[in-house]
RODO-2510 file (C-alpha; in nm, 4 decimals, decimal comma):
residues 191
     n   res          X          Y          Z
     1     m     2,7533    15,5433     6,1740
     2     k     2,6162    15,1965     6,2364
     3     h     2,3068    15,1794     6,4537
     4     i     2,3082    14,9332     6,7390
     5     s     1,9845    14,7592     6,8259
     6     v     1,8294    14,7236     7,1683
     7     r     1,8843    14,3482     7,1410
     8     s     2,2561    14,4033     7,0794
     9     i     2,2795    14,6354     7,3797
    10     a     2,1094    14,3679     7,5897
    11     y     2,3554    14,1019     7,4706
    12     l     2,6483    14,3326     7,5452
    13     g     2,5069    14,4037     7,8924
    14     v     2,4766    14,0318     7,9640
    15     l     2,8351    13,9772     7,8468
    16     a     2,9569    14,2616     8,0693
    17     a     2,7666    14,1134     8,3657
    18     m     2,9232    13,7730     8,2969
    19     g     3,2642    13,9375     8,2917
    20     v     3,2035    14,1073     8,6257
    21     v     3,1010    13,7732     8,7776
    22     l     3,4121    13,6071     8,6340
    23     a     3,6237    13,8926     8,7701
    24     a     3,4729    13,8346     9,1160
    25     l     3,5744    13,4685     9,1097
    26     r     3,9215    13,4034     9,2339
    27     p     4,1612    13,3264     8,9495
    28     v     4,3744    13,0151     8,9640
    29     n     4,7128    13,1181     9,1039
    30     l     5,0103    12,8967     9,0296
    31     w     5,3314    13,0497     9,1644
    32     d     5,3587    13,3835     8,9775
    33     v     5,0993    13,2857     8,7166
    34     r     4,7393    13,4011     8,7408
    35     v     4,4972    13,2116     8,5133
    36     s     4,1691    13,3977     8,4704
    37     f     3,8836    13,3643     8,2227
    38     t     3,7575    13,7233     8,2280
    39     f     3,8677    13,7527     7,8653
    40     v     3,5906    13,5156     7,7493
    41     p     3,2982    13,7665     7,7580
    42     v     3,5213    14,0289     7,5945
    43     a     3,6130    13,7815     7,3211
    44     a     3,2457    13,6907     7,2768
    45     a     3,1593    14,0585     7,2326
    46     a     3,4457    14,0902     6,9830
    47     i     3,3338    13,7895     6,7804
    48     l     2,9690    13,8919     6,7685
    49     f     2,9831    14,2737     6,7610
    50     g     3,3304    14,3921     6,6632
    51     p     3,6217    14,5848     6,8115
    52     l     3,4454    14,8941     6,9449
    53     s     3,1792    14,6980     7,1312
    54     a     3,4398    14,4599     7,2704
    55     a     3,6551    14,7506     7,3887
    56     v     3,3550    14,9022     7,5685
    57     v     3,2645    14,5676     7,7277
    58     g     3,6242    14,5158     7,8421
    59     a     3,6394    14,8626     7,9973
    60     l     3,2980    14,8159     8,1629
    61     i     3,4035    14,4837     8,3129
    62     d     3,7162    14,6425     8,4584
    63     v     3,5393    14,9473     8,6019
    64     l     3,2386    14,7576     8,7404
    65     g     3,4619    14,4829     8,8794
    66     a     3,6756    14,7437     9,0560
    67     i     3,3668    14,9119     9,2019
    68     l     3,1790    14,5981     9,3080
    69     f     3,4721    14,3755     9,4081
    70     p     3,7706    14,5982     9,4870
    71     t     4,1042    14,4250     9,5366
    72     g     4,3054    14,7450     9,5706
    73     s     4,2895    15,0986     9,4482
    74     f     4,1386    15,1654     9,1057
    75     f     4,3914    15,2424     8,8330
    76     p     4,2665    15,3580     8,4893
    77     g     4,5650    15,2006     8,3135
    78     f     4,4160    14,8555     8,3650
    79     t     4,0871    14,9814     8,2183
    80     l     4,2800    15,0972     7,9119
    81     t     4,4418    14,7536     7,8883
    82     a     4,1001    14,5844     7,9029
    83     a     3,9717    14,8104     7,6240
    84     v     4,2820    14,7463     7,4116
    85     q     4,2395    14,3709     7,4577
    86     g     3,8777    14,3969     7,3397
    87     a     3,9856    14,5988     7,0370
    88     i     4,2566    14,3438     6,9511
    89     f     4,0090    14,0580     6,9774
    90     g     3,7546    14,2488     6,7697
    91     l     3,9970    14,3447     6,4948
    92     l     4,1142    13,9871     6,4552
    93     l     3,8046    13,7789     6,5317
    94     y     3,5111    13,9804     6,3996
    95     q     3,4074    13,9279     6,0408
    96     r     3,1078    14,0886     5,8822
    97     r     2,8933    13,8115     5,7486
    98     r     2,6851    13,8278     5,4293
    99     d     2,3634    13,6522     5,3330
   100     a     2,3232    13,4810     4,9984
   101     d     2,1520    13,7961     4,8660
   102     g     2,4529    14,0068     4,9662
   103     s     2,2906    14,1796     5,2623
   104     d     2,4571    14,1985     5,6009
   105     g     2,3856    13,8924     5,8087
   106     t     2,5307    13,5487     5,8362
   107     d     2,5578    13,2328     5,6408
   108     g     2,3312    13,0620     5,8897
   109     g     2,6276    12,9200     6,0754
   110     q     2,7236    12,6818     5,7959
   111     a     3,0782    12,8137     5,7621
   112     a     3,1185    12,8146     6,1380
   113     s     3,0005    12,4559     6,1790
   114     a     3,3175    12,2952     6,0409
   115     s     3,6016    12,2044     6,2742
   116     p     3,8552    12,4863     6,3072
   117     f     4,1327    12,2573     6,1838
   118     r     3,9494    12,1321     5,8741
   119     r     3,9579    12,4625     5,6887
   120     p     4,2987    12,6167     5,6329
   121     g     4,3559    12,9452     5,8095
   122     t     4,0681    12,9296     6,0582
   123     w     4,3087    12,8895     6,3482
   124     l     4,5336    13,1799     6,2445
   125     r     4,3036    13,4573     6,3678
   126     p     4,2567    13,3086     6,7182
   127     l     4,6315    13,2427     6,7375
   128     a     4,7138    13,6006     6,6350
   129     a     4,4573    13,7373     6,8826
   130     a     4,5996    13,5311     7,1702
   131     l     4,9603    13,6227     7,0874
   132     l     4,8901    13,9950     7,0429
   133     s     4,6875    14,0001     7,3631
   134     a     4,9748    13,8360     7,5487
   135     l     5,2390    14,0664     7,4021
   136     v     5,0554    14,3986     7,4072
   137     c     4,8243    14,3627     7,7064
   138     t     4,9914    14,1170     7,9443
   139     l     5,3562    14,1920     7,8769
   140     a     5,3690    14,5550     7,7691
   141     l     5,0749    14,7426     7,9217
   142     n     5,0018    14,5496     8,2416
   143     t     5,3720    14,5233     8,3218
   144     l     5,4037    14,8993     8,2740
   145     w     5,1069    14,9662     8,5042
   146     i     5,2365    14,7307     8,7737
   147     s     5,5781    14,8924     8,7473
   148     v     5,4294    15,2410     8,7837
   149     l     5,2030    15,1434     9,0742
   150     n     5,4633    14,9534     9,2750
   151     g     5,7779    15,1453     9,1805
   152     v     5,9419    14,8268     9,0529
   153     p     6,1886    14,8475     8,7617
   154     f     6,0195    14,7570     8,4329
   155     v     6,2691    14,5103     8,2815
   156     p     6,3031    14,2692     8,5780
   157     l     5,9259    14,2709     8,6160
   158     l     5,8861    14,2055     8,2438
   159     l     6,1102    13,9006     8,2698
   160     r     5,8986    13,7620     8,5559
   161     r     5,5775    13,8271     8,3638
   162     l     5,6974    13,6302     8,0611
   163     i     5,5736    13,3190     8,2403
   164     q     5,2275    13,4745     8,2790
   165     a     5,2115    13,5490     7,9061
   166     a     5,3488    13,2065     7,8132
   167     v     5,0750    13,0345     8,0135
   168     m     4,7814    13,2589     7,9189
   169     a     4,8483    13,2722     7,5427
   170     p     4,7807    12,8985     7,4862
   171     v     4,4785    12,9127     7,7195
   172     q     4,3347    13,2064     7,5253
   173     f     4,4146    13,0415     7,1928
   174     a     4,2352    12,7204     7,2889
   175     v     3,9287    12,9056     7,4158
   176     l     3,9137    13,1420     7,1165
   177     l     3,9619    12,8589     6,8692
   178     f     3,6459    12,6831     6,9809
   179     l     3,4468    12,9824     7,1082
   180     r     3,4336    13,1575     6,7714
   181     p     3,2607    12,8839     6,5668
   182     a     3,0320    12,7984     6,8584
   183     l     2,9144    13,1594     6,8945
   184     l     2,8684    13,2082     6,5210
   185     r     2,6598    12,8921     6,5060
   186     a     2,4538    12,9765     6,8179
   187     f     2,3939    13,3443     6,7320
   188     p     2,3883    13,3664     6,3523
   189     r     2,2051    13,7006     6,3334
   190     v     2,3157    13,8902     6,6423
   191     s     2,5389    14,1580     6,4921
***
């Protein structure tokens, strides 16, 4: 089992706190579309620490946000969705980095410093993460939880929530595309 350092726990705590603050801010509501940036700290945890840490941060943000800033009754399904989103981001965005001597570490940020569009394939992982997050978390899981909570039929609700997924997927893609190289350059030896 991989040991996690005190520094890593501190970084994860700061990311969770940032997520709680972002959850407390009112999201931008446009008709039936809710644009929120609470995924950013979860994605940062995924990029720097991997899927398990990101899943824990996502779940912590959901639980702490529900306790500190309740907007309704707490439902553990949404916590599961937040953890799944962190795991998806971690599986697709985290890459173990190696030093020149072959030890775990980073390349000093050199590979991350290039523009995401200059190297082929660097935009595929953020695109896959945004699309899977939209399909699995926004469309499938959250629609199921809303349907269960409100007693609304699943399929009509799913059709309405397609707009939410269609708006949030490009937003997540754009943020993930530029967040990943920036974090790898700023924190070359965090994980």
